[in-house]
C-alpha positions as CSV (number, residue, x, y, z in Angstrom):
1,Q,6.0,2.5,-19.5
2,V,5.2,1.8,-15.8
3,H,1.7,1.4,-14.5
4,L,0.5,0.6,-11.0
5,V,-3.2,-0.1,-10.8
6,E,-4.9,-0.4,-7.5
7,S,-8.2,-2.2,-6.9
8,G,-10.2,-3.6,-4.0
9,G,-11.3,-0.4,-2.3
10,G,-14.9,0.2,-1.3
11,L,-17.3,0.8,1.5
12,V,-17.1,-1.4,4.5
13,Q,-18.5,-1.3,8.1
14,A,-16.2,-0.9,11.0
15,G,-14.6,-4.1,12.0
16,G,-14.7,-5.4,8.4
17,S,-11.9,-6.3,6.0
18,L,-10.7,-5.4,2.6
19,R,-7.8,-6.5,0.5
20,L,-6.2,-4.0,-1.8
21,S,-4.3,-5.1,-4.9
22,C,-1.6,-3.3,-6.8
23,A,-1.0,-4.8,-10.2
24,A,2.3,-3.6,-11.8
25,S,3.3,-3.4,-15.4
26,G,6.6,-2.1,-16.8
27,L,8.5,-3.0,-13.7
28,T,9.2,-6.1,-11.6
29,V,7.9,-5.6,-8.1
30,S,10.6,-7.9,-6.6
31,R,13.2,-5.4,-7.7
32,Y,11.5,-2.4,-6.2
33,G,10.7,-1.2,-2.8
34,M,6.9,-1.2,-2.6
35,G,4.7,0.8,-0.4
36,W,1.1,1.7,0.5
37,F,0.2,5.2,1.4
38,R,-3.1,6.9,2.2
39,Q,-4.4,10.4,2.1
40,A,-7.6,11.6,3.9
41,P,-9.2,14.9,3.0
42,G,-7.2,17.8,4.4
43,R,-4.4,15.6,5.5
44,E,-0.9,14.8,4.2
45,R,-0.2,11.6,2.5
46,E,1.1,9.1,5.0
47,S,2.9,5.8,4.8
48,V,0.8,2.8,5.8
49,A,3.0,-0.2,5.0
50,A,6.1,-0.9,3.0
51,I,8.5,-3.6,2.0
52,A,12.0,-3.5,0.6
53,R,12.9,-5.2,-2.7
54,S,13.1,-8.9,-2.3
55,G,12.8,-8.4,1.5
56,G,11.0,-10.4,4.0
57,S,10.6,-7.6,6.6
58,A,8.0,-4.9,6.5
59,Y,7.2,-1.5,8.0
60,Y,3.8,-0.6,9.4
61,A,2.5,2.6,10.7
62,D,1.7,2.4,14.4
63,S,-2.0,3.1,13.6
64,V,-2.3,0.0,11.5
65,K,0.1,-2.4,13.2
66,G,-1.5,-5.7,13.9
67,R,-4.4,-5.0,11.6
68,F,-2.8,-4.6,8.1
69,T,-0.5,-6.9,6.2
70,I,1.5,-6.1,3.1
71,S,2.6,-8.9,0.8
72,R,4.0,-9.5,-2.6
73,D,3.2,-12.1,-5.2
74,N,6.2,-12.1,-7.6
75,A,4.5,-14.5,-10.0
76,K,1.6,-12.1,-10.5
77,N,3.8,-9.0,-10.2
78,T,1.3,-7.7,-7.6
79,V,1.4,-6.3,-4.2
80,Y,-1.4,-6.6,-1.7
81,L,-2.6,-4.8,1.4
82,Q,-4.8,-6.9,3.6
83,M,-6.8,-4.7,6.0
84,N,-8.6,-6.2,8.9
85,S,-10.5,-4.7,11.8
86,L,-11.1,-1.6,9.9
87,K,-11.9,1.6,11.7
88,P,-13.6,4.8,10.5
89,E,-10.3,6.6,10.8
90,D,-8.9,4.3,8.1
91,T,-11.1,6.1,5.6
92,A,-8.8,7.6,2.9
93,V,-7.6,7.2,-0.7
94,Y,-5.0,4.5,-0.7
95,Y,-2.1,4.6,-3.1
96,C,0.4,2.0,-4.2
97,A,4.0,3.2,-4.9
98,A,7.2,1.7,-6.3
99,G,10.7,3.0,-5.7
100,W,13.9,1.8,-7.3
101,Q,16.5,0.9,-4.7
102,I,19.8,-0.8,-4.4
103,T,19.7,-1.4,-0.7
104,L,17.2,-3.3,1.4
105,V,16.2,-0.3,3.5
106,I,12.5,0.0,3.8
107,M,11.3,3.3,2.3
108,T,8.6,5.3,4.2
109,S,8.8,8.7,2.7
110,P,6.7,9.6,-0.4
111,G,9.7,11.3,-1.9
112,E,11.6,8.1,-2.1
113,Y,9.1,6.5,-4.5
114,D,9.3,6.9,-8.3
115,Y,5.9,5.5,-9.4
116,W,2.4,5.9,-8.1
117,G,-1.0,4.4,-8.8
118,Q,-4.1,6.4,-9.3
119,G,-5.5,5.5,-5.8
120,T,-8.5,3.6,-4.6
121,Q,-11.1,4.9,-2.1
122,V,-11.6,3.1,1.2
123,T,-14.5,4.2,3.3
124,V,-15.2,2.7,6.7
125,S,-18.6,3.4,8.2
126,S,-19.2,3.5,11.9
């Protein structure tokens, strides 16, 4: 059984930093495309960052480029999202997702992912 457990969310002032973790069990993160999504109230779930399986390149939404970094620790079977220079508009529930893939194409659509975590709330105050 697959489980993705996010942690690291919380309340932070604008300009601050948080690091989200996504601990996986039941799958090996190096064999899956991994992504971080977020959803704010009244808005659709959007892709924030993603990496392909075993890949070195990453995708970032324009709104977070230069501020967020996605990384993977294969030994810990965990994916991270380092978030710096946070803004109030980054406030949302953040979700980790895993998608089985054969290719190395980075997946950015929610429908491409097979497994989801329960989400962690990130609130940025102004």
